[in-house]
PDB file with one MODEL, atoms N, CA, C and O in Angstrom:
MODEL        1
ATOM      1  N   MET A   1      49.745 -13.341  46.088  1.00  0.00           N
ATOM      2  CA  MET A   1      49.094 -13.877  47.267  1.00  0.00           C
ATOM      3  C   MET A   1      50.101 -14.700  48.069  1.00  0.00           C
ATOM      4  O   MET A   1      50.771 -15.577  47.522  1.00  0.00           O
ATOM      5  N   ILE A   2      50.203 -14.419  49.344  1.00  0.00           N
ATOM      6  CA  ILE A   2      51.119 -15.142  50.210  1.00  0.00           C
ATOM      7  C   ILE A   2      50.366 -16.310  50.841  1.00  0.00           C
ATOM      8  O   ILE A   2      49.312 -16.132  51.452  1.00  0.00           O
ATOM      9  N   ILE A   3      50.928 -17.507  50.680  1.00  0.00           N
ATOM     10  CA  ILE A   3      50.298 -18.701  51.214  1.00  0.00           C
ATOM     11  C   ILE A   3      51.191 -19.258  52.314  1.00  0.00           C
ATOM     12  O   ILE A   3      52.385 -19.469  52.104  1.00  0.00           O
ATOM     13  N   ASN A   4      50.620 -19.491  53.469  1.00  0.00           N
ATOM     14  CA  ASN A   4      51.333 -20.017  54.616  1.00  0.00           C
ATOM     15  C   ASN A   4      51.808 -21.450  54.333  1.00  0.00           C
ATOM     16  O   ASN A   4      51.037 -22.270  53.835  1.00  0.00           O
ATOM     17  N   GLU A   5      53.064 -21.746  54.648  1.00  0.00           N
ATOM     18  CA  GLU A   5      53.616 -23.074  54.388  1.00  0.00           C
ATOM     19  C   GLU A   5      52.869 -24.164  55.143  1.00  0.00           C
ATOM     20  O   GLU A   5      52.657 -25.255  54.614  1.00  0.00           O
ATOM     21  N   LEU A   6      52.470 -23.874  56.373  1.00  0.00           N
ATOM     22  CA  LEU A   6      51.733 -24.870  57.160  1.00  0.00           C
ATOM     23  C   LEU A   6      50.381 -25.178  56.524  1.00  0.00           C
ATOM     24  O   LEU A   6      49.922 -26.320  56.560  1.00  0.00           O
ATOM     25  N   LYS A   7      49.741 -24.158  55.940  1.00  0.00           N
ATOM     26  CA  LYS A   7      48.464 -24.380  55.255  1.00  0.00           C
ATOM     27  C   LYS A   7      48.671 -25.247  54.016  1.00  0.00           C
ATOM     28  O   LYS A   7      47.827 -26.086  53.700  1.00  0.00           O
ATOM     29  N   VAL A   8      49.778 -25.055  53.319  1.00  0.00           N
ATOM     30  CA  VAL A   8      50.079 -25.874  52.144  1.00  0.00           C
ATOM     31  C   VAL A   8      50.265 -27.323  52.562  1.00  0.00           C
ATOM     32  O   VAL A   8      49.739 -28.231  51.920  1.00  0.00           O
ATOM     33  N   ILE A   9      51.011 -27.538  53.635  1.00  0.00           N
ATOM     34  CA  ILE A   9      51.243 -28.901  54.119  1.00  0.00           C
ATOM     35  C   ILE A   9      49.934 -29.527  54.574  1.00  0.00           C
ATOM     36  O   ILE A   9      49.661 -30.689  54.271  1.00  0.00           O
ATOM     37  N   GLN A  10      49.123 -28.766  55.301  1.00  0.00           N
ATOM     38  CA  GLN A  10      47.832 -29.273  55.766  1.00  0.00           C
ATOM     39  C   GLN A  10      46.933 -29.624  54.581  1.00  0.00           C
ATOM     40  O   GLN A  10      46.281 -30.668  54.580  1.00  0.00           O
ATOM     41  N   THR A  11      46.899 -28.753  53.578  1.00  0.00           N
ATOM     42  CA  THR A  11      46.091 -28.998  52.386  1.00  0.00           C
ATOM     43  C   THR A  11      46.558 -30.249  51.661  1.00  0.00           C
ATOM     44  O   THR A  11      45.742 -31.073  51.246  1.00  0.00           O
ATOM     45  N   PHE A  12      47.879 -30.393  51.507  1.00  0.00           N
ATOM     46  CA  PHE A  12      48.405 -31.580  50.841  1.00  0.00           C
ATOM     47  C   PHE A  12      48.026 -32.846  51.596  1.00  0.00           C
ATOM     48  O   PHE A  12      47.607 -33.831  50.987  1.00  0.00           O
ATOM     49  N   CYS A  13      48.169 -32.827  52.915  1.00  0.00           N
ATOM     50  CA  CYS A  13      47.848 -34.017  53.711  1.00  0.00           C
ATOM     51  C   CYS A  13      46.374 -34.378  53.595  1.00  0.00           C
ATOM     52  O   CYS A  13      46.031 -35.558  53.529  1.00  0.00           O
ATOM     53  N   GLU A  14      45.490 -33.371  53.568  1.00  0.00           N
ATOM     54  CA  GLU A  14      44.065 -33.637  53.405  1.00  0.00           C
ATOM     55  C   GLU A  14      43.760 -34.205  52.022  1.00  0.00           C
ATOM     56  O   GLU A  14      42.955 -35.127  51.890  1.00  0.00           O
ATOM     57  N   ILE A  15      44.401 -33.658  50.998  1.00  0.00           N
ATOM     58  CA  ILE A  15      44.213 -34.167  49.637  1.00  0.00           C
ATOM     59  C   ILE A  15      44.749 -35.596  49.547  1.00  0.00           C
ATOM     60  O   ILE A  15      44.124 -36.457  48.928  1.00  0.00           O
ATOM     61  N   ASP A  16      45.905 -35.847  50.162  1.00  0.00           N
ATOM     62  CA  ASP A  16      46.498 -37.181  50.138  1.00  0.00           C
ATOM     63  C   ASP A  16      45.594 -38.200  50.823  1.00  0.00           C
ATOM     64  O   ASP A  16      45.415 -39.307  50.316  1.00  0.00           O
ATOM     65  N   ASP A  17      45.021 -37.836  51.973  1.00  0.00           N
ATOM     66  CA  ASP A  17      44.083 -38.728  52.654  1.00  0.00           C
ATOM     67  C   ASP A  17      42.874 -39.025  51.779  1.00  0.00           C
ATOM     68  O   ASP A  17      42.394 -40.157  51.733  1.00  0.00           O
ATOM     69  N   PHE A  18      42.382 -37.993  51.078  1.00  0.00           N
ATOM     70  CA  PHE A  18      41.238 -38.161  50.185  1.00  0.00           C
ATOM     71  C   PHE A  18      41.572 -39.115  49.040  1.00  0.00           C
ATOM     72  O   PHE A  18      40.782 -40.004  48.720  1.00  0.00           O
ATOM     73  N   ILE A  19      42.737 -38.935  48.425  1.00  0.00           N
ATOM     74  CA  ILE A  19      43.168 -39.784  47.315  1.00  0.00           C
ATOM     75  C   ILE A  19      43.308 -41.236  47.778  1.00  0.00           C
ATOM     76  O   ILE A  19      42.874 -42.158  47.088  1.00  0.00           O
ATOM     77  N   ILE A  20      43.910 -41.429  48.937  1.00  0.00           N
ATOM     78  CA  ILE A  20      44.098 -42.789  49.459  1.00  0.00           C
ATOM     79  C   ILE A  20      42.752 -43.466  49.696  1.00  0.00           C
ATOM     80  O   ILE A  20      42.575 -44.631  49.340  1.00  0.00           O
ATOM     81  N   SER A  21      41.799 -42.745  50.296  1.00  0.00           N
ATOM     82  CA  SER A  21      40.486 -43.345  50.547  1.00  0.00           C
ATOM     83  C   SER A  21      39.752 -43.638  49.242  1.00  0.00           C
ATOM     84  O   SER A  21      39.073 -44.659  49.133  1.00  0.00           O
ATOM     85  N   CYS A  22      39.879 -42.756  48.249  1.00  0.00           N
ATOM     86  CA  CYS A  22      39.246 -43.002  46.937  1.00  0.00           C
ATOM     87  C   CYS A  22      39.856 -44.219  46.250  1.00  0.00           C
ATOM     88  O   CYS A  22      39.137 -45.039  45.679  1.00  0.00           O
ATOM     89  N   GLU A  23      41.188 -44.334  46.305  1.00  0.00           N
ATOM     90  CA  GLU A  23      41.852 -45.478  45.678  1.00  0.00           C
ATOM     91  C   GLU A  23      41.449 -46.782  46.347  1.00  0.00           C
ATOM     92  O   GLU A  23      41.263 -47.791  45.667  1.00  0.00           O
ATOM     93  N   GLN A  24      41.309 -46.779  47.679  1.00  0.00           N
ATOM     94  CA  GLN A  24      40.888 -47.983  48.388  1.00  0.00           C
ATOM     95  C   GLN A  24      39.454 -48.351  48.027  1.00  0.00           C
ATOM     96  O   GLN A  24      39.135 -49.532  47.895  1.00  0.00           O
ATOM     97  N   PHE A  25      38.590 -47.358  47.866  1.00  0.00           N
ATOM     98  CA  PHE A  25      37.205 -47.604  47.507  1.00  0.00           C
ATOM     99  C   PHE A  25      37.093 -48.185  46.100  1.00  0.00           C
ATOM    100  O   PHE A  25      36.350 -49.140  45.873  1.00  0.00           O
ATOM    101  N   VAL A  26      37.832 -47.605  45.160  1.00  0.00           N
ATOM    102  CA  VAL A  26      37.756 -48.007  43.757  1.00  0.00           C
ATOM    103  C   VAL A  26      38.472 -49.336  43.520  1.00  0.00           C
ATOM    104  O   VAL A  26      38.082 -50.099  42.636  1.00  0.00           O
ATOM    105  N   GLU A  27      39.505 -49.616  44.295  1.00  0.00           N
ATOM    106  CA  GLU A  27      40.323 -50.818  44.087  1.00  0.00           C
ATOM    107  C   GLU A  27      39.488 -52.097  44.064  1.00  0.00           C
ATOM    108  O   GLU A  27      39.726 -52.970  43.229  1.00  0.00           O
ATOM    109  N   GLY A  28      38.542 -52.219  44.940  1.00  0.00           N
ATOM    110  CA  GLY A  28      37.729 -53.424  44.993  1.00  0.00           C
ATOM    111  C   GLY A  28      36.680 -53.502  43.900  1.00  0.00           C
ATOM    112  O   GLY A  28      36.078 -54.557  43.703  1.00  0.00           O
ATOM    113  N   LYS A  29      36.452 -52.424  43.195  1.00  0.00           N
ATOM    114  CA  LYS A  29      35.410 -52.380  42.185  1.00  0.00           C
ATOM    115  C   LYS A  29      35.933 -52.478  40.749  1.00  0.00           C
ATOM    116  O   LYS A  29      35.150 -52.529  39.800  1.00  0.00           O
ATOM    117  N   LEU A  30      37.263 -52.505  40.596  1.00  0.00           N
ATOM    118  CA  LEU A  30      37.845 -52.580  39.257  1.00  0.00           C
ATOM    119  C   LEU A  30      37.757 -54.000  38.704  1.00  0.00           C
ATOM    120  O   LEU A  30      37.850 -54.975  39.449  1.00  0.00           O
ATOM    121  N   ILE A  31      37.580 -54.101  37.411  1.00  0.00           N
ATOM    122  CA  ILE A  31      37.527 -55.395  36.740  1.00  0.00           C
ATOM    123  C   ILE A  31      38.896 -55.672  36.140  1.00  0.00           C
ATOM    124  O   ILE A  31      39.479 -54.801  35.494  1.00  0.00           O
ATOM    125  N   GLY A  32      39.410 -56.869  36.346  1.00  0.00           N
ATOM    126  CA  GLY A  32      40.696 -57.240  35.760  1.00  0.00           C
ATOM    127  C   GLY A  32      41.854 -56.759  36.595  1.00  0.00           C
ATOM    128  O   GLY A  32      41.682 -56.285  37.718  1.00  0.00           O
ATOM    129  N   SER A  33      43.049 -56.888  36.024  1.00  0.00           N
ATOM    130  CA  SER A  33      44.261 -56.470  36.723  1.00  0.00           C
ATOM    131  C   SER A  33      45.002 -55.449  35.880  1.00  0.00           C
ATOM    132  O   SER A  33      44.610 -55.142  34.754  1.00  0.00           O
ATOM    133  N   LYS A  34      46.060 -54.942  36.438  1.00  0.00           N
ATOM    134  CA  LYS A  34      46.870 -53.977  35.709  1.00  0.00           C
ATOM    135  C   LYS A  34      47.545 -54.644  34.517  1.00  0.00           C
ATOM    136  O   LYS A  34      47.944 -55.807  34.584  1.00  0.00           O
ATOM    137  N   SER A  35      47.665 -53.916  33.460  1.00  0.00           N
ATOM    138  CA  SER A  35      48.306 -54.427  32.253  1.00  0.00           C
ATOM    139  C   SER A  35      49.806 -54.591  32.480  1.00  0.00           C
ATOM    140  O   SER A  35      50.425 -53.749  33.130  1.00  0.00           O
ATOM    141  N   PRO A  36      50.398 -55.663  31.954  1.00  0.00           N
ATOM    142  CA  PRO A  36      51.851 -55.799  32.088  1.00  0.00           C
ATOM    143  C   PRO A  36      52.595 -54.764  31.251  1.00  0.00           C
ATOM    144  O   PRO A  36      53.787 -54.524  31.448  1.00  0.00           O
ATOM    145  N   HIS A  37      51.876 -54.159  30.321  1.00  0.00           N
ATOM    146  CA  HIS A  37      52.466 -53.121  29.466  1.00  0.00           C
ATOM    147  C   HIS A  37      52.008 -51.755  29.962  1.00  0.00           C
ATOM    148  O   HIS A  37      51.401 -50.982  29.221  1.00  0.00           O
ATOM    149  N   ALA A  38      52.304 -51.476  31.208  1.00  0.00           N
ATOM    150  CA  ALA A  38      51.854 -50.223  31.817  1.00  0.00           C
ATOM    151  C   ALA A  38      52.489 -49.026  31.117  1.00  0.00           C
ATOM    152  O   ALA A  38      53.614 -49.086  30.622  1.00  0.00           O
ATOM    153  N   VAL A  39      51.744 -47.969  31.096  1.00  0.00           N
ATOM    154  CA  VAL A  39      52.224 -46.727  30.499  1.00  0.00           C
ATOM    155  C   VAL A  39      53.173 -46.056  31.484  1.00  0.00           C
ATOM    156  O   VAL A  39      53.259 -46.452  32.647  1.00  0.00           O
ATOM    157  N   HIS A  40      53.871 -45.057  31.018  1.00  0.00           N
ATOM    158  CA  HIS A  40      54.838 -44.340  31.849  1.00  0.00           C
ATOM    159  C   HIS A  40      54.154 -43.804  33.115  1.00  0.00           C
ATOM    160  O   HIS A  40      53.122 -43.138  33.039  1.00  0.00           O
ATOM    161  N   GLU A  41      54.735 -44.099  34.257  1.00  0.00           N
ATOM    162  CA  GLU A  41      54.231 -43.598  35.534  1.00  0.00           C
ATOM    163  C   GLU A  41      54.753 -42.175  35.739  1.00  0.00           C
ATOM    164  O   GLU A  41      55.921 -41.905  35.458  1.00  0.00           O
ATOM    165  N   PRO A  42      53.905 -41.259  36.227  1.00  0.00           N
ATOM    166  CA  PRO A  42      54.369 -39.884  36.464  1.00  0.00           C
ATOM    167  C   PRO A  42      55.379 -39.830  37.606  1.00  0.00           C
ATOM    168  O   PRO A  42      55.405 -40.704  38.472  1.00  0.00           O
ATOM    169  N   GLY A  43      56.197 -38.801  37.592  1.00  0.00           N
ATOM    170  CA  GLY A  43      57.220 -38.645  38.622  1.00  0.00           C
ATOM    171  C   GLY A  43      56.675 -38.167  39.954  1.00  0.00           C
ATOM    172  O   GLY A  43      57.355 -38.274  40.975  1.00  0.00           O
ATOM    173  N   ILE A  44      55.441 -37.634  39.958  1.00  0.00           N
ATOM    174  CA  ILE A  44      54.837 -37.175  41.205  1.00  0.00           C
ATOM    175  C   ILE A  44      53.497 -37.862  41.391  1.00  0.00           C
ATOM    176  O   ILE A  44      52.902 -38.356  40.433  1.00  0.00           O
ATOM    177  N   SER A  45      53.034 -37.890  42.610  1.00  0.00           N
ATOM    178  CA  SER A  45      51.787 -38.586  42.921  1.00  0.00           C
ATOM    179  C   SER A  45      50.569 -37.745  42.526  1.00  0.00           C
ATOM    180  O   SER A  45      50.685 -36.554  42.235  1.00  0.00           O
ATOM    181  N   ALA A  46      49.415 -38.385  42.524  1.00  0.00           N
ATOM    182  CA  ALA A  46      48.166 -37.679  42.208  1.00  0.00           C
ATOM    183  C   ALA A  46      47.893 -36.596  43.249  1.00  0.00           C
ATOM    184  O   ALA A  46      47.357 -35.538  42.918  1.00  0.00           O
ATOM    185  N   SER A  47      48.254 -36.850  44.491  1.00  0.00           N
ATOM    186  CA  SER A  47      48.056 -35.861  45.557  1.00  0.00           C
ATOM    187  C   SER A  47      48.884 -34.610  45.300  1.00  0.00           C
ATOM    188  O   SER A  47      48.405 -33.490  45.477  1.00  0.00           O
ATOM    189  N   GLU A  48      50.126 -34.810  44.882  1.00  0.00           N
ATOM    190  CA  GLU A  48      50.991 -33.670  44.570  1.00  0.00           C
ATOM    191  C   GLU A  48      50.433 -32.878  43.393  1.00  0.00           C
ATOM    192  O   GLU A  48      50.424 -31.647  43.416  1.00  0.00           O
ATOM    193  N   MET A  49      49.967 -33.587  42.361  1.00  0.00           N
ATOM    194  CA  MET A  49      49.393 -32.897  41.196  1.00  0.00           C
ATOM    195  C   MET A  49      48.180 -32.065  41.586  1.00  0.00           C
ATOM    196  O   MET A  49      48.051 -30.912  41.176  1.00  0.00           O
ATOM    197  N   MET A  50      47.290 -32.657  42.381  1.00  0.00           N
ATOM    198  CA  MET A  50      46.079 -31.941  42.782  1.00  0.00           C
ATOM    199  C   MET A  50      46.406 -30.725  43.637  1.00  0.00           C
ATOM    200  O   MET A  50      45.784 -29.674  43.485  1.00  0.00           O
ATOM    201  N   CYS A  51      47.373 -30.858  44.528  1.00  0.00           N
ATOM    202  CA  CYS A  51      47.746 -29.742  45.390  1.00  0.00           C
ATOM    203  C   CYS A  51      48.384 -28.612  44.577  1.00  0.00           C
ATOM    204  O   CYS A  51      48.099 -27.439  44.816  1.00  0.00           O
ATOM    205  N   ILE A  52      49.237 -28.958  43.628  1.00  0.00           N
ATOM    206  CA  ILE A  52      49.852 -27.946  42.767  1.00  0.00           C
ATOM    207  C   ILE A  52      48.777 -27.212  41.971  1.00  0.00           C
ATOM    208  O   ILE A  52      48.828 -25.988  41.848  1.00  0.00           O
ATOM    209  N   GLU A  53      47.802 -27.947  41.428  1.00  0.00           N
ATOM    210  CA  GLU A  53      46.728 -27.319  40.662  1.00  0.00           C
ATOM    211  C   GLU A  53      45.867 -26.419  41.542  1.00  0.00           C
ATOM    212  O   GLU A  53      45.482 -25.327  41.123  1.00  0.00           O
ATOM    213  N   LEU A  54      45.567 -26.864  42.745  1.00  0.00           N
ATOM    214  CA  LEU A  54      44.772 -26.057  43.664  1.00  0.00           C
ATOM    215  C   LEU A  54      45.489 -24.755  43.998  1.00  0.00           C
ATOM    216  O   LEU A  54      44.885 -23.683  43.968  1.00  0.00           O
ATOM    217  N   LEU A  55      46.779 -24.849  44.316  1.00  0.00           N
ATOM    218  CA  LEU A  55      47.549 -23.650  44.637  1.00  0.00           C
ATOM    219  C   LEU A  55      47.693 -22.733  43.428  1.00  0.00           C
ATOM    220  O   LEU A  55      47.749 -21.513  43.581  1.00  0.00           O
ATOM    221  N   TYR A  56      47.753 -23.302  42.241  1.00  0.00           N
ATOM    222  CA  TYR A  56      47.801 -22.486  41.021  1.00  0.00           C
ATOM    223  C   TYR A  56      46.547 -21.628  40.900  1.00  0.00           C
ATOM    224  O   TYR A  56      46.631 -20.440  40.588  1.00  0.00           O
ATOM    225  N   HIS A  57      45.390 -22.225  41.146  1.00  0.00           N
ATOM    226  CA  HIS A  57      44.143 -21.474  41.024  1.00  0.00           C
ATOM    227  C   HIS A  57      44.036 -20.386  42.093  1.00  0.00           C
ATOM    228  O   HIS A  57      43.382 -19.366  41.874  1.00  0.00           O
ATOM    229  N   LEU A  58      44.666 -20.592  43.229  1.00  0.00           N
ATOM    230  CA  LEU A  58      44.651 -19.580  44.288  1.00  0.00           C
ATOM    231  C   LEU A  58      45.710 -18.503  44.077  1.00  0.00           C
ATOM    232  O   LEU A  58      45.639 -17.437  44.688  1.00  0.00           O
ATOM    233  N   SER A  59      46.695 -18.773  43.214  1.00  0.00           N
ATOM    234  CA  SER A  59      47.835 -17.872  43.063  1.00  0.00           C
ATOM    235  C   SER A  59      47.534 -16.615  42.253  1.00  0.00           C
ATOM    236  O   SER A  59      48.160 -15.579  42.478  1.00  0.00           O
ATOM    237  N   GLY A  60      46.604 -16.683  41.331  1.00  0.00           N
ATOM    238  CA  GLY A  60      46.316 -15.528  40.496  1.00  0.00           C
ATOM    239  C   GLY A  60      47.083 -15.497  39.189  1.00  0.00           C
ATOM    240  O   GLY A  60      46.870 -14.598  38.376  1.00  0.00           O
ATOM    241  N   PHE A  61      47.978 -16.463  38.963  1.00  0.00           N
ATOM    242  CA  PHE A  61      48.697 -16.546  37.691  1.00  0.00           C
ATOM    243  C   PHE A  61      47.707 -16.864  36.579  1.00  0.00           C
ATOM    244  O   PHE A  61      46.707 -17.548  36.801  1.00  0.00           O
ATOM    245  N   LYS A  62      47.994 -16.359  35.372  1.00  0.00           N
ATOM    246  CA  LYS A  62      47.132 -16.650  34.227  1.00  0.00           C
ATOM    247  C   LYS A  62      47.652 -17.809  33.400  1.00  0.00           C
ATOM    248  O   LYS A  62      46.909 -18.383  32.604  1.00  0.00           O
ATOM    249  N   CYS A  63      48.913 -18.161  33.577  1.00  0.00           N
ATOM    250  CA  CYS A  63      49.526 -19.235  32.803  1.00  0.00           C
ATOM    251  C   CYS A  63      50.170 -20.233  33.770  1.00  0.00           C
ATOM    252  O   CYS A  63      51.018 -19.863  34.582  1.00  0.00           O
ATOM    253  N   PHE A  64      49.759 -21.500  33.672  1.00  0.00           N
ATOM    254  CA  PHE A  64      50.271 -22.515  34.589  1.00  0.00           C
ATOM    255  C   PHE A  64      51.769 -22.701  34.444  1.00  0.00           C
ATOM    256  O   PHE A  64      52.461 -22.930  35.437  1.00  0.00           O
ATOM    257  N   GLN A  65      52.280 -22.606  33.233  1.00  0.00           N
ATOM    258  CA  GLN A  65      53.713 -22.801  33.010  1.00  0.00           C
ATOM    259  C   GLN A  65      54.526 -21.756  33.773  1.00  0.00           C
ATOM    260  O   GLN A  65      55.540 -22.092  34.386  1.00  0.00           O
ATOM    261  N   TYR A  66      54.097 -20.496  33.745  1.00  0.00           N
ATOM    262  CA  TYR A  66      54.824 -19.448  34.469  1.00  0.00           C
ATOM    263  C   TYR A  66      54.752 -19.680  35.975  1.00  0.00           C
ATOM    264  O   TYR A  66      55.729 -19.457  36.690  1.00  0.00           O
ATOM    265  N   TYR A  67      53.607 -20.122  36.449  1.00  0.00           N
ATOM    266  CA  TYR A  67      53.438 -20.409  37.872  1.00  0.00           C
ATOM    267  C   TYR A  67      54.368 -21.533  38.303  1.00  0.00           C
ATOM    268  O   TYR A  67      55.070 -21.415  39.308  1.00  0.00           O
ATOM    269  N   TYR A  68      54.373 -22.619  37.545  1.00  0.00           N
ATOM    270  CA  TYR A  68      55.154 -23.800  37.913  1.00  0.00           C
ATOM    271  C   TYR A  68      56.646 -23.524  37.818  1.00  0.00           C
ATOM    272  O   TYR A  68      57.405 -23.917  38.704  1.00  0.00           O
ATOM    273  N   GLU A  69      57.073 -22.857  36.759  1.00  0.00           N
ATOM    274  CA  GLU A  69      58.491 -22.565  36.581  1.00  0.00           C
ATOM    275  C   GLU A  69      58.956 -21.439  37.493  1.00  0.00           C
ATOM    276  O   GLU A  69      60.145 -21.330  37.795  1.00  0.00           O
ATOM    277  N   GLY A  70      58.019 -20.602  37.932  1.00  0.00           N
ATOM    278  CA  GLY A  70      58.365 -19.444  38.743  1.00  0.00           C
ATOM    279  C   GLY A  70      58.703 -19.741  40.185  1.00  0.00           C
ATOM    280  O   GLY A  70      59.059 -18.821  40.922  1.00  0.00           O
ATOM    281  N   GLY A  71      58.609 -20.960  40.613  1.00  0.00           N
ATOM    282  CA  GLY A  71      58.990 -21.225  41.982  1.00  0.00           C
ATOM    283  C   GLY A  71      58.341 -22.444  42.587  1.00  0.00           C
ATOM    284  O   GLY A  71      58.889 -23.027  43.522  1.00  0.00           O
ATOM    285  N   GLU A  72      57.207 -22.841  42.091  1.00  0.00           N
ATOM    286  CA  GLU A  72      56.534 -23.976  42.701  1.00  0.00           C
ATOM    287  C   GLU A  72      57.280 -25.280  42.459  1.00  0.00           C
ATOM    288  O   GLU A  72      57.188 -26.207  43.264  1.00  0.00           O
ATOM    289  N   LYS A  73      58.018 -25.359  41.356  1.00  0.00           N
ATOM    290  CA  LYS A  73      58.720 -26.611  41.042  1.00  0.00           C
ATOM    291  C   LYS A  73      59.670 -26.995  42.163  1.00  0.00           C
ATOM    292  O   LYS A  73      59.670 -28.142  42.610  1.00  0.00           O
ATOM    293  N   GLY A  74      60.471 -26.057  42.615  1.00  0.00           N
ATOM    294  CA  GLY A  74      61.428 -26.371  43.664  1.00  0.00           C
ATOM    295  C   GLY A  74      60.850 -26.257  45.055  1.00  0.00           C
ATOM    296  O   GLY A  74      61.092 -27.120  45.899  1.00  0.00           O
ATOM    297  N   GLY A  75      60.098 -25.218  45.308  1.00  0.00           N
ATOM    298  CA  GLY A  75      59.569 -24.981  46.639  1.00  0.00           C
ATOM    299  C   GLY A  75      58.543 -26.001  47.077  1.00  0.00           C
ATOM    300  O   GLY A  75      58.489 -26.378  48.248  1.00  0.00           O
ATOM    301  N   PHE A  76      57.740 -26.443  46.150  1.00  0.00           N
ATOM    302  CA  PHE A  76      56.692 -27.396  46.491  1.00  0.00           C
ATOM    303  C   PHE A  76      57.287 -28.745  46.866  1.00  0.00           C
ATOM    304  O   PHE A  76      56.805 -29.396  47.793  1.00  0.00           O
ATOM    305  N   ALA A  77      58.310 -29.167  46.170  1.00  0.00           N
ATOM    306  CA  ALA A  77      58.946 -30.448  46.483  1.00  0.00           C
ATOM    307  C   ALA A  77      59.538 -30.424  47.888  1.00  0.00           C
ATOM    308  O   ALA A  77      59.480 -31.428  48.599  1.00  0.00           O
ATOM    309  N   LYS A  78      60.106 -29.288  48.299  1.00  0.00           N
ATOM    310  CA  LYS A  78      60.672 -29.175  49.634  1.00  0.00           C
ATOM    311  C   LYS A  78      59.575 -29.268  50.698  1.00  0.00           C
ATOM    312  O   LYS A  78      59.753 -29.922  51.726  1.00  0.00           O
ATOM    313  N   LEU A  79      58.436 -28.606  50.441  1.00  0.00           N
ATOM    314  CA  LEU A  79      57.321 -28.675  51.380  1.00  0.00           C
ATOM    315  C   LEU A  79      56.772 -30.091  51.494  1.00  0.00           C
ATOM    316  O   LEU A  79      56.451 -30.548  52.591  1.00  0.00           O
ATOM    317  N   LEU A  80      56.662 -30.786  50.365  1.00  0.00           N
ATOM    318  CA  LEU A  80      56.129 -32.135  50.383  1.00  0.00           C
ATOM    319  C   LEU A  80      57.036 -33.099  51.115  1.00  0.00           C
ATOM    320  O   LEU A  80      56.559 -34.021  51.776  1.00  0.00           O
ATOM    321  N   SER A  81      58.334 -32.898  51.007  1.00  0.00           N
ATOM    322  CA  SER A  81      59.248 -33.774  51.719  1.00  0.00           C
ATOM    323  C   SER A  81      59.077 -33.616  53.234  1.00  0.00           C
ATOM    324  O   SER A  81      59.242 -34.576  53.986  1.00  0.00           O
ATOM    325  N   GLN A  82      58.746 -32.401  53.670  1.00  0.00           N
ATOM    326  CA  GLN A  82      58.465 -32.176  55.092  1.00  0.00           C
ATOM    327  C   GLN A  82      57.194 -32.903  55.496  1.00  0.00           C
ATOM    328  O   GLN A  82      57.126 -33.482  56.580  1.00  0.00           O
ATOM    329  N   CYS A  83      56.196 -32.878  54.641  1.00  0.00           N
ATOM    330  CA  CYS A  83      54.906 -33.501  54.948  1.00  0.00           C
ATOM    331  C   CYS A  83      55.021 -35.016  55.024  1.00  0.00           C
ATOM    332  O   CYS A  83      54.406 -35.639  55.890  1.00  0.00           O
ATOM    333  N   THR A  84      55.795 -35.615  54.137  1.00  0.00           N
ATOM    334  CA  THR A  84      55.909 -37.064  54.121  1.00  0.00           C
ATOM    335  C   THR A  84      56.712 -37.578  55.314  1.00  0.00           C
ATOM    336  O   THR A  84      56.621 -38.756  55.658  1.00  0.00           O
ATOM    337  N   GLN A  85      57.501 -36.700  55.950  1.00  0.00           N
ATOM    338  CA  GLN A  85      58.262 -37.101  57.118  1.00  0.00           C
ATOM    339  C   GLN A  85      57.409 -37.097  58.376  1.00  0.00           C
ATOM    340  O   GLN A  85      57.816 -37.658  59.394  1.00  0.00           O
ATOM    341  N   LEU A  86      56.234 -36.478  58.330  1.00  0.00           N
ATOM    342  CA  LEU A  86      55.368 -36.396  59.520  1.00  0.00           C
ATOM    343  C   LEU A  86      54.776 -37.732  59.882  1.00  0.00           C
ATOM    344  O   LEU A  86      54.028 -37.832  60.855  1.00  0.00           O
TER     345      LEU A  86
ENDMDL
END
């Protein structure tokens, strides 16, 4: 399946806006503060993870590892860098 790069960027931006609004909503409702012994932070944001998963389900691959290693690892990062510059 061929996915248009502009659609990927648009989808990521919409997911990112959704994540930001959810985090702002939940932030005021949390009890306590962050632990000083925080666990390892992921190298990519929640928006990037959600977009990669969404595109995986649209791709038709049966194994996520093959999908991610097959091209999304490098290509997706390049697309996201374009989106964050907007």
